N, C-alpha and C positions, 0 to 999 in steps of 0.2 A: 393431610395430602390435599392439594388444591384440586378443584374440579378439572382444570386444564391438564394437570398431570394424570388424573384418572382417565380422561378421554384419550390422552396420548398413550397411556399404558394399555388401554383397550385395543388400540391399533396393533401394538406389539403382540398381545395375546392372540388376536385374530390371525395374524400372520403365522404364529407358531402352531396354532390349531390346524391350519391348512397343511402344515408339514414343512414349513421353512426351517432352515438350520439356524439362521440368525436374523434378527429384525432390530433395527434401530429407528425410532421415530423422534423427530425434533420439531416441536411446535414453537413458532415465533408469533407473538402478538406485538405488532409494531405500530407506533404512532409516529407519523412522518409529516414534515412540513418543508415546502420548497418555495422559494421566492426567486424568480428570474427578473433580471433588470438589464436595460440597454439604454443608450442615449441619456444616461443619468436619471432614468425614471424606471419605476417598477412596472414590468409588463404583466406579470401574473403572480399571484400568491395562492398556493393550494395546500390544504391539509387533509390527510386521509389516514385511516386505520387499515391494517391488513392482518388477517389471521391465516397462517399457512403452516402446514405440517409436511416436512420432508420425510419420506419413508424409504429406507434402504432394506432390502431383503435378499438373502442368499439361499440357494438350494444347490447342493452338490457342486460347490465352487462356481456357481453361476450367480452373478451379482446384478441386480436391477434396482431401479429407484423411480419414484414418482413423487408428485406433489398433490396434496389434498388441501382444499381451501375451505375454511369455516366449518370443518368437520362434516362436510356434506358428502353423501354417497360413499361413506367410508367402506362399508362391506363390499360394495361393487368394485371400488378402486383396489382394495387389497386382493380380492380374488383375481382381478385382471392382472395385477402385478405378479402374483404367484404363477399364473398361467404363462406370463412372459418369461419368467425365470425358467420354467420347464421347457420352453421352446428355444432358449438361448444356448450359446456354446459355453463350454467350461472355460474359466479364466485360469490358466496354469500358474499365474503369478500371485493369485489371491492366497493370503495366509491367515485370514481371520480378523476378528476385531477384539478389542480389549475385553477382558473378563475380570469379574470381581467387583467389590464395592470400593468407592473412593470417598474421601472427605475433601471438601473444597473451601477455598478462601471465601470470605464474604464479599459480595459485589459492593463496589463503592461508586456505582453509577449515580449521576445527578438527575433525579427525577424531574427537576425543574425544566430540563431540556425538552421534555414532552409537553410542556405547557407554555410555549412562547405566546405572549399576548399580542405583540406587535413586531414581527420580525423585520418589517420595513425600516424600523428605527436603526437596526444594525446596518442595513444596506446604505441608508443615507449618511450614517456616520462614516462609513468607509469612503463613500463618494466625496464627502466634504474634506476628508483628510487628503485624498488624492488631489482635489482641487487646490488645497492650500499649498501643496508641493509644486504642482505643475502649472498652476494658473487657472483662471475661470473658464477657459475655452476647452478644457479637456472633455473627452467623450468616454464614459466608463460603462462597462457592462460586466455581467457575471451571474453568479448564482449563490444563494444561501440555502443550505440544506441541514436539517436537523432530524435526529431519530432517537427514539427511546424504545428499546425492544426487551420484552420479557421472554426469556428462552426456557423451554421445558424439554428435557431430554430423557428418554427411557430406552434402555437397551435390554434385549432378552438375555444378555450375558452378564447382567448385574448392575452396571452403572445407571444411576438415576440422579438427576440434578436440576436445579433451577438457577438462572442467572438473569441479571439485568444489565443491559449494555446501552450506554448513552454516547452520543456523538453530535457535534455541531461543527460545520465548516463553512467558510466564506472564500470564494474565489473571485477576485476582481481584476479586470484588465482595463487599463486606462490608456487612451491615445491622446498625445499632445499634438501630433500631426498624423497624416495618413500612414506614414511608414515609421512612426516613432511611438512605441508602446512599452508599457511595463506591466508586469503581472505580480500580484501579491496574494498570498493565501494565509488564512488563519484557521487553525484546527485545534479542537480540544474535546475532552469528554465532559467538561463542566462549563457552566456559564461564568463562574468566577474567574476562570483563566482565559476567557474568550475576549479578545480585544480587536474588533473589526477595524478600528482606526489604524492599527499597526499594519494591516494588509493594505489599506488605502494609501498610507504614507509611502510604503515600499513601491507600490504600483506607480504613484505619482512621481516619486523621485527618479525611478528608472525611465519613465516616459519623458521626463524633462531632459535628462541626459542624452536620450536616444535621438534627439532631433537632428535633422540633416545628415542621415546616414550615407556613408560612401561604400561602394562595393569592396568587399574584403579581398585580401591577398592570400593565396595559397602558401602553405609552408608548415613547418613544425614550430609550435609555440608553447611556452609555459603558460598554463591557463589557471585562472582562479574560477572555480565553479561556485555559484551562489547556492544556498541551501535548497532552493526549489529545484535546480538542476541536479543537485546531489541526490535528492529524493528519487529522481528517475534512475540514476546510476545504482543506488542502493537496491531499488526494486529489481533491476536487471540482475545484479549479482545475487541478491537474496533468493529470487525464484530459482536460480541455477543451483542452489544448495538443496532443493527438494530432491529426495531420493528418486522420485518419479522422473524428474528431468534427467537425472543421472542415468537411470535405467534405459531411457529412450534416446540417450545421446544428444539431448538438447541442453548441454551444459559444458562449460570449460573445466569443470571440477571432477570429471570422470577419472577414477583411479588416483586421486590426489590427496586422499586423507592422510594427515600427518606430514604433508609436504608444504613447503613455502609457496604461497600463491599470491602474496601481496607484499607491499612494503611493511617493514617491521612496525611502522607507526599505526598500522591498521588493526583495530579490534572491532569486529562486527558482531552484534548480538541480535537475537530475536527475542523480544520481551513484550508480552501482552499486558503491559502495565496499565494501572488505573488511569493515568493521565491521558492515555492514547485513545484515538478513535478505534483502535484495534483491541480495546480492552475485552477480556473474557476470562472466565475461571475454569472452563473445560473446553476440550476440542470436540469434534463431531462424533467421536466414539465414547465420550464421557471421561476421557483421561484428563487429569488436572493439567491445565496449561501452565507453562513455566518459562523462565528465561533459559535460553540456550546460547552459548558462545559458538558462533559459526566459524569465525576466523579470529584467532588469538595471536596478536603480535606478528601477523603475517602468515601464520600457519593454519591450514584448514583443519578444524577440530571435529566437525561432525556434519552429516547430512541431516535434513529434516525428515522425520519419519512418522508414519502411522504404524499400527501394529503389523499390518501386512508387509510393508516394505522393510520394517525392522527385522521380521523373520527372514526375509530373503538375504539381508545384509548381516544376519547373525548378531543383532544388537537389540536395543530396547527402543520403544517408541519415545519420541521427544515431545509428545503431546501436541502434534501439529496436524492431526487428521482434519480435513479431507479424507473421506473413506477411500477414494482412489488416488487423489493427488495431495500429498502433504504440502502445506502452504505456510509461509511466514505470516505472523500476525502484525507485528510492529517492529521494524528494523531500527536499530540504534548503532550509529558509528560513534565510538568513544571519542570524547573531546580530546583535542590536542593541546599543545603548549603555546600556540600563537594566537594573537588577536587579529581581527580583520585588518587593521592598519599595518601591523607588522607583515602580514601576508602580502599586501600590496607593495610594501617597500622592497620585498624580495624580487619583485618582477621588474626587470630592466627593459624587456621588450616582450610583451605577451598580450594575453586577452583576458577579459572578464566576461563570462557567459552567465546569463541569468535564468535561462529557461530553455526547454527543448521540446520537440515533438517529432512524430514520424520516425521512431527508432525501428530500424529494420536490420535483420541479420542476413548476411550472405552465407555464413557457415556457423551454425550454432556450436558445433563441437569444437571448432578451432577458436571461435569467439570473434570472428571478423564481422563488423557491423558498421552502419552509418546512422547518424541522427542529425536533425536539422535544428540548430539553435534558433530561437525566436525571441521576440521582445528585445531587451537591451543586449547588444553585442558591442563590446567596447575594446578598442586598442589601448593598452596600458604601456606607458613608457616612463622609466624613472620613477615607478611607483604611483603614477597619476594617470587618470583617464584622459586621453588626448583626442580621441575621435570615436564617433559612433559608426559601426559597420552594419552591413546587411549582406544577404546572399552568400552565406558560407555554410559549410557542412563539416561535421566531424566524420572522418573515415578512418577507423582505428580498430584496435583489438581489445576485447573486454579484459583479458588476462594481463596484457601488457599495461593497460591503463591502471589496473590495480597495483601493479608493481612500480608504477611511476608516480605514485602519490608521495609528495615531498613534504607536505605540511597540512595540518588539520587545525581548525580554529577552536578556541575555547567556547565561542558562542555556538549554540545549537538551537534549532527551533523545530517544533512539530510541523510536518509537511504532509499534505495529501492533495493530489489533483487527479480527478477521475480519468483524465485522458492519458497521462504519462506517469505521474508520481504515485505509483501504487506498489505495494500496500502502504499504509501510513508509516512514517519514519520520523526519527529524531535526527535531523541532518545539520551538520556544520558547514562552513565554507571549507573547501579543500583546494590546495595548490598541487597541480599535476605538471610534471615535466614532459616536454616533447610530444605534445598532442598533435596529431596529424590533421591539419585543416585543408579542406579542398573547397572547390566551388561546384554547385550543382550544374550538371551538364544539360 
């Protein structure tokens, strides 16, 4: 048993000795590196280590949590946490945490991610690729971030485990003109599968096509969504499958288990796979993480659960704790039968949207929302890009859009962008019918 596990277990024992009903402690030793760049140059590069232990404690259905850094002031922190539990109100929906012992798959993290010698090389590779696509006068900026985390979890109810999680991502936004930009991302859990030039080429290609944008025209359009935009949509739909979101009515999937909620072409999974930035072998209760089919051929198959929400819904945990809020780890939309070129040929008069931000809901339960496309916005006619647009908004309904998916590409790519496209996803191009386009007022 490692020294870190022993220290983490000591926190759990301390909480139990004070009288807590359940205690879970999760220690993460993380090695992080971040490089920010703008105007085609590196602004700052920083590397740091972090030792933090998240502690969850319950007493008579009262749940509290805190954070302890570097195993400092442990006894004082645990005592303060227990006092807080005794002063808190009972949580009537709390149903406990996982009990028993579990076996876990072996982590396949890439430890080389924690030892990047010259991250600026990746940045300049992406910038050069964007320049080759859009010309020498582009202006590119973004961020490169990598992490290697050793995770140690101990629960008073039996689970105990160790995991290693690796992730590296590059986000690059290139401008060919003041109002002409393209955005590319590259995401992986390993260095072998990480290609920064791919993100740069995508950003440069879109920035070149986006020159001389014209104000868009309101109406209903068939829309091709780029994988980066799809990552944002999958995050919206995926988070709504959390049982917590369903319980508090922030979901279009309330009372829809077993019902058709999407086009029959849609199969959406949550899969904390080794390739993904969301890779993991157990959740925050120590339950083995696994693949779950959320929507199968258009039918809602399950909500995402921790032990507590599963008890309320009279089912089993899906391995997605979040002690309070079950969460998706890595969303996958199953590949379709079309390639990108075939998808464009299907569009006689429509749009190609590459990215979005500022997604806001007017009514979470009904699914009414708006979002603002950004970077490349293109009018497509006869299967070809005819014009660059600007200043449009999607004003539509999350459930209606799911049902209007008419095509999914064979091509898929890992997507993550910290502002909108969260959690990580494996996203294709999708073709959607009759999307409502408005203009910002």
